[in-house]
C-alpha positions in Angstrom: 105.8 105.8 95.5 109.6 105.1 94.8 110.6 103.8 98.1 108.2 100.8 97.7 109.6 100.1 94.1 113.3 100.3 95.4 112.2 97.9 98.2 111.1 95.3 95.8 114.1 96.1 93.8 116.4 95.5 96.4 114.2 91.6 97.2 113.0 93.5 100.5 109.5 92.9 99.6 108.5 89.4 98.9 104.4 88.7 98.9 104.9 85.1 99.6 106.8 85.2 102.9 103.6 84.5 105.4 103.2 82.0 108.2 99.9 80.2 108.3 97.8 80.1 111.6 97.6 77.2 113.6 94.2 75.4 113.6 92.9 76.9 110.2 91.5 74.9 107.6 94.8 75.2 105.9 96.7 73.7 108.7 94.6 70.8 108.8 94.8 70.0 105.3 98.6 70.3 105.6 98.7 68.1 108.3 96.3 65.8 106.6 98.7 65.9 103.6 101.8 65.2 105.7 100.1 62.3 107.3 99.3 60.8 103.9 102.4 61.5 102.7 104.4 59.5 105.3 101.9 56.5 104.9 102.5 56.5 101.2 106.3 56.5 101.3 106.3 53.8 104.2 104.8 51.3 101.7 107.1 52.4 99.0 110.8 50.7 97.9 113.6 52.7 97.2 113.0 53.4 93.5 109.3 54.2 94.0 110.3 56.8 96.4 112.7 58.2 94.0 110.1 58.4 91.6 107.8 59.7 94.0 110.1 62.5 94.9 110.6 63.7 91.4 106.9 63.7 91.0 106.8 66.0 94.0 109.6 68.1 92.7 107.4 68.4 88.9 104.2 69.3 90.9 106.3 72.1 92.9 107.4 73.3 89.7 104.3 73.5 88.1 102.8 75.0 91.2 105.5 77.7 90.7 104.6 79.0 87.3 101.0 78.7 88.1 101.5 81.1 91.3 103.8 83.6 89.3 100.8 83.6 86.5 98.3 84.2 89.2 100.5 86.9 90.5 100.7 88.7 87.3 97.1 88.4 86.1 96.1 89.6 89.7 98.6 92.8 89.2 97.3 93.3 85.8 94.1 93.7 87.0 94.8 96.0 89.8 96.9 98.2 87.5 93.4 98.3 85.4 91.2 99.1 87.8 93.7 102.1 89.2 93.8 103.2 85.6 89.8 103.0 85.1 89.5 104.7 88.5 90.8 107.7 86.8 88.9 107.9 83.8 86.1 110.5 83.8 84.3 110.2 80.5 82.9 106.6 80.4 79.6 107.0 82.0 76.1 108.3 81.2 76.4 111.2 83.7 78.9 114.1 84.2 79.7 115.9 87.3 77.9 119.2 88.1 80.3 122.3 88.3 80.3 124.4 91.1 
């Protein structure tokens, strides 16, 4: 158990390091997003492009906060599941002793 904690401490574990698979719904949505962004940027003047870039930066910041919160909530739920799995006195029945 200590080894995984050390790997996490030294930054060798990053749950967000993933590569998406081509041809998936995620890939299709990302390609559509990119095409629409290119079309939108082509329609904007320089001042509007600057505002749009700031807008995207703000969205990225909010997404990071949301992702961090979801990670913490999921981790806490997992920890609670592990704790509850060790509880033996919370049901209607008890184990028969052999």
